N, C-alpha and C positions, 0 to 999 in steps of 0.2 A: 446268541446273538450280540450282533452294535447296535447300542440304544444311535436313538439319529441328534442330529442337533439339532437343538431348535436353527431355522431363519434368521433373527434378531441377530442369532449370540454367532452362524455363520459369518453374517452378510459387518460382522465385525471386528471375526478376526478377516476375510477377506480382505476389510478398509483398512484393518493394522499391518498389515503383509507389504501393501504397497506401496508406494511412495509420496505415493495425496492426503495431505492429514487428513486426521479428521477429528472435525469441529463443528456444536448443533447451526442451527441456518442465525442466527441473527449473532453468535460470534461471527460467523465468516462474511455473512453482509458486511458486519462493524470492521471487520481486520483487511475484505477488502478496502473497501471507504476509504482508511485510511492507509493502507498502500497506496494507491490513487491520488487519492491528496497530496504524498508528498509526494510522489515524483511529481505533481504537477508545479508544486516547489521548486523542487528537482529542477524538472526546462523552464523555470520563469528563471534563477538565476543563471541556468546557462544565457540565456537571449540575452540576462543582459550582459554579463560578462564579453560576449563576444556583440554587444555594442550596436545589440536593434538599438535603443529608446535613443543613440542619439543618432544612427544614421539618416530621422529626418531633419537635423541640422538647426531644428527650432532652442530657443532657450527661456529659461522663464521659467516661472509658477505652474501660467496656464501646461505649454507642454512639459515638466516633469509630472503632471497629474495626467492628461493625458500618455505619452510611455506611461508610465502605471498600469492607468487600466487599462493599454496594448497587450505589454506585456501578459498583468494578469490575464489577460481575456483567450490571447494567442495560444499561451500552456494550457488553459485551461479546456482548449478545443482538439490542440496535440493530444491532449492522455487522455480525451471524450476517444478518440481517432483507437486509440492502441499505443498513441505515447512511443515510447520507445522498450517496452515490454519489465522497464524495472517492477514497476506497481508488480504481475505479478513472484515475482520473487520475493517482490518485501512482503509479499501475502504467506508462501509460501515460506518464508523463511521467521513469521511472527506467528503464523498457524502451528509452526513446529517446535516452537524454543516454551524454555519453561520459565516459568511466573516465579514460581516460585520463590520467596528470599528467604533468608533470617536477617532476626533484628541484633543489634552486638553480643544477646545473651545464649544468640544460637536458638534459640528459637524461631520456629513456623512461619509465614506472615503472607 
């Protein structure tokens, strides 16, 4: 008779064989937040280099401050609405990355 596989072991094996990364809930939340934040920064830079800050035609410190807040807000809202889908790609890469490294003496850190 073949011994049964405990359900937790079966779930881990199934999860490991799928393309989805296996991470605990706290780490997943942290990685997703980091990936979304990074996408927001990326979108903000795209908006800035697209000339959106200068589109209002105003000059001076007040206009610079306003355009900074506007770009930050727009990037945040775009990201909250799903952005360009980059956050999911960033998350998948971070979740499957091997963060172990070696110091100069070859020791694992």
